[in-house]
C-alpha positions as CSV (number, residue, x, y, z in Angstrom):
1,M,70.3,77.3,-30.9
2,S,71.5,78.4,-34.4
3,L,75.2,78.5,-35.3
4,K,76.7,82.0,-35.1
5,I,78.7,82.9,-38.3
6,L,80.7,86.0,-38.8
7,Q,81.5,86.6,-42.5
8,Y,84.0,89.1,-43.9
9,G,82.6,90.2,-47.3
10,A,79.1,91.2,-48.3
11,S,79.2,92.0,-52.0
12,G,81.5,89.4,-53.7
13,Q,80.3,86.4,-55.5
14,L,80.8,83.9,-52.7
15,A,79.7,86.3,-50.0
16,R,76.5,87.0,-51.7
17,E,75.7,83.4,-52.2
18,L,76.4,82.6,-48.5
19,V,74.1,85.3,-47.5
20,R,71.4,84.1,-50.0
21,Q,71.7,80.5,-48.8
22,A,72.1,81.0,-45.1
23,P,68.3,81.2,-44.3
24,G,68.1,77.5,-45.5
25,H,70.5,76.5,-42.7
26,A,70.3,76.7,-39.0
27,V,72.8,79.6,-38.8
28,E,72.8,83.2,-37.8
29,L,75.1,84.8,-40.4
30,T,76.4,88.4,-40.0
31,A,78.2,89.7,-43.2
32,L,80.5,92.6,-42.8
33,S,81.0,94.9,-45.7
34,R,84.2,96.6,-46.6
35,A,83.0,99.8,-44.9
36,E,82.4,97.8,-41.7
37,A,85.6,95.8,-41.8
38,D,88.3,97.1,-44.0
39,L,91.0,94.3,-44.4
40,S,93.7,96.9,-45.2
41,D,93.6,97.6,-41.4
42,P,94.1,93.9,-40.2
43,E,94.0,94.6,-36.5
44,A,90.8,96.7,-36.7
45,A,89.2,94.0,-38.9
46,A,90.2,91.3,-36.4
47,R,88.5,93.1,-33.5
48,H,85.0,92.1,-34.9
49,V,85.9,88.5,-34.0
50,R,86.6,89.4,-30.4
51,A,83.5,91.5,-30.2
52,A,81.1,89.0,-32.0
53,R,82.4,85.8,-30.4
54,P,81.2,83.7,-33.3
55,D,81.2,79.9,-33.6
56,L,82.6,80.2,-37.1
57,V,84.3,82.9,-39.2
58,I,84.2,82.9,-43.1
59,L,86.8,85.0,-44.8
60,A,85.1,85.7,-48.2
61,A,86.7,89.0,-48.9
62,A,90.1,89.6,-50.5
63,Y,92.1,91.8,-52.8
64,T,91.3,90.2,-56.2
65,A,92.5,92.7,-58.7
66,V,95.1,90.3,-60.1
67,D,96.8,92.8,-62.6
68,Q,96.6,95.8,-60.3
69,A,98.3,93.9,-57.5
70,E,101.5,94.0,-59.6
71,S,101.6,97.9,-58.9
72,E,100.2,97.5,-55.4
73,P,102.1,94.7,-53.7
74,G,102.0,96.2,-50.3
75,L,98.3,96.6,-50.3
76,A,97.7,93.1,-51.7
77,H,99.9,91.5,-49.1
78,E,98.2,93.6,-46.3
79,I,94.7,92.4,-47.3
80,N,95.4,88.9,-48.5
81,G,98.3,88.1,-46.1
82,E,98.3,90.1,-42.9
83,A,94.5,90.3,-42.6
84,P,93.9,86.6,-42.6
85,A,96.7,86.1,-40.2
86,A,95.1,88.7,-37.8
87,I,91.6,87.3,-38.1
88,A,92.9,83.7,-37.7
89,A,94.8,84.7,-34.4
90,A,91.5,86.3,-33.2
91,C,89.6,83.1,-34.0
92,A,92.1,81.0,-32.1
93,A,91.7,83.3,-29.1
94,A,87.9,83.4,-29.3
95,G,87.5,79.7,-29.9
96,A,86.0,80.2,-33.3
97,A,86.8,78.0,-36.4
98,L,87.8,79.7,-39.6
99,V,87.1,79.2,-43.3
100,H,89.5,81.0,-45.5
101,I,89.2,81.1,-49.3
102,S,92.4,81.0,-51.5
103,T,93.3,80.4,-55.1
104,D,94.8,78.1,-57.8
105,Y,97.2,81.1,-58.5
106,V,99.5,79.8,-55.8
107,F,100.8,77.3,-58.4
108,D,102.7,78.1,-61.6
109,G,100.7,75.7,-63.8
110,R,103.8,73.8,-65.0
111,K,103.1,70.4,-63.4
112,G,101.4,68.9,-66.4
113,A,98.6,67.4,-64.2
114,P,96.1,68.6,-61.8
115,Y,97.5,69.9,-58.5
116,V,97.0,68.1,-55.1
117,E,97.4,70.0,-51.8
118,A,100.8,68.7,-51.1
119,D,102.3,69.9,-54.4
120,P,105.0,72.5,-54.2
121,T,103.7,76.1,-54.8
122,N,105.3,78.7,-57.0
123,P,103.1,81.7,-57.6
124,L,103.8,83.7,-60.8
125,S,102.2,87.0,-59.5
126,V,101.9,89.3,-56.6
127,Y,98.3,88.3,-56.2
128,G,99.3,84.6,-56.0
129,A,102.1,85.3,-53.6
130,S,99.9,87.3,-51.3
131,K,97.3,84.5,-51.2
132,L,99.8,81.9,-50.5
133,S,101.1,84.1,-47.6
134,G,97.6,84.3,-46.2
135,E,97.0,80.5,-46.4
136,R,100.3,79.8,-44.5
137,M,99.7,82.5,-41.8
138,A,96.0,81.6,-41.2
139,L,96.9,77.9,-40.8
140,A,99.7,78.8,-38.4
141,A,97.7,81.2,-36.3
142,C,94.5,79.0,-36.0
143,P,94.7,75.2,-36.0
144,R,91.0,75.1,-36.5
145,S,91.3,76.6,-40.0
146,L,89.9,75.2,-43.3
147,V,91.7,76.8,-46.2
148,L,89.9,76.2,-49.5
149,R,91.7,76.8,-52.7
150,T,89.3,77.4,-55.6
151,S,89.5,78.6,-59.2
152,W,87.5,80.4,-62.0
153,V,84.7,81.4,-59.7
154,V,81.4,82.4,-61.5
155,S,77.9,83.4,-60.5
156,A,75.0,85.5,-61.5
157,H,76.4,88.3,-59.3
158,G,79.0,91.0,-59.7
159,K,81.8,90.9,-62.4
160,N,82.8,87.6,-63.8
161,F,83.8,85.7,-66.9
162,V,80.3,84.4,-67.8
163,K,78.7,87.8,-67.6
164,T,81.6,89.4,-69.6
165,M,81.2,86.9,-72.4
166,L,77.4,87.4,-72.6
167,R,77.9,91.2,-72.8
168,L,80.5,91.0,-75.5
169,A,78.3,88.7,-77.5
170,R,75.3,90.9,-77.2
171,E,77.4,93.9,-78.3
172,G,78.5,92.0,-81.4
173,Q,82.2,92.3,-80.6
174,P,84.7,89.8,-81.9
175,L,85.3,87.1,-79.4
176,R,88.9,86.0,-78.9
177,V,89.8,84.1,-75.8
178,V,92.9,82.3,-74.6
179,D,93.0,78.7,-75.3
180,D,96.2,77.7,-73.6
181,Q,95.1,78.3,-70.0
182,F,93.3,75.3,-68.3
183,G,91.4,74.9,-65.0
184,R,88.2,73.9,-63.3
185,P,85.3,76.5,-63.1
186,T,83.7,76.9,-59.7
187,A,80.1,78.1,-59.1
188,A,80.0,80.4,-56.1
189,A,76.6,78.8,-55.3
190,D,78.2,75.3,-54.9
191,L,81.1,76.6,-52.9
192,A,78.7,78.4,-50.6
193,A,76.6,75.3,-50.3
194,F,79.6,73.3,-49.3
195,V,80.8,75.7,-46.6
196,L,77.4,76.1,-45.1
197,A,76.8,72.3,-45.1
198,Q,80.1,71.8,-43.2
199,A,79.6,74.8,-40.8
200,P,78.1,72.6,-37.9
201,R,81.0,70.1,-38.1
202,L,83.7,72.8,-38.3
203,A,82.1,74.7,-35.3
204,R,82.2,71.6,-33.1
205,A,85.4,70.0,-34.3
206,E,88.6,70.1,-32.2
207,A,91.9,71.0,-33.6
208,G,93.4,68.0,-35.4
209,D,90.1,67.0,-36.9
210,P,90.5,66.0,-40.6
211,A,88.1,68.7,-41.6
212,F,90.8,71.3,-40.9
213,G,93.7,72.1,-43.1
214,L,94.2,72.8,-46.7
215,F,91.8,71.6,-49.4
216,H,90.9,72.2,-53.1
217,F,87.3,72.9,-54.2
218,A,86.1,73.3,-57.8
219,N,83.4,71.9,-60.0
220,A,84.2,68.8,-61.9
221,G,85.8,68.9,-65.3
222,E,88.8,70.6,-66.8
223,T,88.4,73.1,-69.6
224,S,90.2,76.0,-71.3
225,W,89.0,79.6,-71.1
226,R,88.0,79.5,-74.8
227,E,86.1,76.2,-74.3
228,F,84.4,77.7,-71.3
229,A,83.4,80.8,-73.2
230,Q,82.0,78.8,-76.1
231,A,80.0,76.7,-73.7
232,V,78.6,79.8,-72.0
233,L,77.4,81.2,-75.4
234,E,76.0,78.0,-76.8
235,M,74.0,77.2,-73.6
236,A,72.7,80.8,-73.5
237,M,72.0,81.5,-77.2
238,N,71.5,78.0,-78.6
239,G,72.0,78.0,-82.4
240,E,72.7,81.7,-82.5
241,A,75.9,81.6,-80.5
242,P,78.9,83.4,-82.2
243,R,82.1,81.6,-82.6
244,V,84.8,82.2,-80.0
245,D,88.3,82.3,-81.7
246,P,91.2,80.8,-79.8
247,I,94.3,82.9,-79.1
248,A,97.5,82.3,-77.1
249,T,98.3,83.9,-73.8
250,A,101.2,85.6,-75.4
251,D,98.8,87.3,-77.8
252,R,97.1,89.1,-74.9
253,P,99.9,90.2,-72.5
254,A,98.9,91.4,-69.0
255,P,100.9,92.7,-66.0
256,A,100.3,89.6,-64.0
257,R,101.3,86.1,-65.2
258,R,98.6,83.4,-64.9
259,P,99.3,79.6,-64.4
260,A,98.9,77.8,-67.8
261,R,97.3,74.8,-66.1
262,G,96.3,75.5,-62.6
263,T,93.8,72.7,-62.4
264,L,92.9,71.6,-59.0
265,D,92.5,68.0,-57.9
266,T,89.6,67.8,-55.4
267,G,90.2,64.2,-54.3
268,K,91.2,65.0,-50.7
269,L,88.1,67.1,-50.2
270,E,85.9,64.4,-51.7
271,R,87.2,61.7,-49.5
272,T,87.3,63.8,-46.3
273,F,83.8,65.3,-46.6
274,D,82.1,62.7,-48.8
275,W,81.3,65.6,-51.2
276,R,81.1,65.1,-55.0
277,P,81.5,68.4,-56.9
278,R,79.0,68.7,-59.8
279,P,80.3,68.9,-63.4
280,W,80.6,72.7,-64.0
281,R,78.1,72.7,-66.9
282,E,75.3,72.0,-64.4
283,P,75.6,75.1,-62.2
284,L,76.5,77.1,-65.3
285,A,73.0,76.3,-66.7
286,E,71.5,77.5,-63.5
287,I,73.5,80.8,-63.6
288,L,72.3,81.4,-67.1
289,V,68.7,80.8,-66.1
290,E,69.1,83.3,-63.3
291,L,70.7,85.9,-65.6
292,A,67.9,85.5,-68.2
293,R,65.2,86.4,-65.5
294,P,63.9,90.0,-65.7
295,T,65.2,92.4,-63.2
296,L,62.5,93.9,-61.0
297,S,62.3,97.5,-60.0
298,S,61.4,98.6,-56.4
299,N,57.7,98.5,-57.3
300,G,58.0,95.0,-58.7
301,A,57.8,96.0,-62.4
302,P,60.2,94.3,-64.8
303,V,63.0,96.6,-66.1
304,A,65.2,96.3,-69.1
C-alpha cells in the first residue's frame, strides 16, 4: 500500500519538485493549490486534513513576499503562523505526521558563525517573525512534526535568484549584487528528495522519535549573493559571463531587513538522518542544464 501524502502548495519551487519526484516513490501525493486550500483561512485549510486522512502532510506553501510582508503583517502572520498551527492540530487529531518548511530569516545574522537549531532566534522582519511563529505553533500542536529551516531556495521553476541573474545578463543590464550577505543555497530538488526519502519513516514513527523536531537543511558550502551570482553566470555562459560587481546591503535598501549571515549548520540533520547535503554547485549545474533545454509547445515543437 502506498503512503498517502497531502501537500499544501502546488506551484512553488519545492511543491513542484515534490510533485515531479513523487512518482519515483511509493507514495500517493495530492497537492492542493491556493484556490483549493487558501492559507489565509486557516480553519478551512485544515479541514482538508480531516477529510483526506493522510499518513503525512507537507506544508510547502507560505507567504513569501518578504518586503511586502512589512505592509501586510496581519496576512503574513495568518498564513505563516496561524495556518501551520491549525494544520498541525488537524494532523495531531488525524494521526498524521507533518513536514513544515521554515527559513533562515528567523535569525538576525549577527552570530558570526553558522547557526545551529538551539541558537536564539531574533527575526529582523515581519516575514521572519511570522515564520518563527509558525514553527513554534506547529511543533506545539503536533508532536509528530518535522520543521525544516532552509535558505536561498532555487530551481528551474518559478521566480528565483538563478533565473533573475540569467535574465539580467541576457538583457545586458549592469549586474550589481550585495556581497555582505552570506548563506547556503538550497536546491528545491534536493530538499524534495530528502523529504520524500524520509516520508516512510515519518509516517510510521511515534512522537518522540529523533526524526521529529527542528532541523536545518541546505546544500553544502557558504557563499555571498554576489559570489553565487557570479557562479551562476560563469557556469551558464562559460567565458562570456559578465562581471558581477559587489555592493553593500546599505546601497540597496529594502523595506525588510535581511540577516547578514544566516548560514545554517546542517550537522544535526546529517547525524539524525545519515544524509549528506551536496555542495551547492552540483545541483546548480543541473538547474542550468534544465533551463537550457528548449521549451516544448502543446504539439511538441520547440518554442523560443
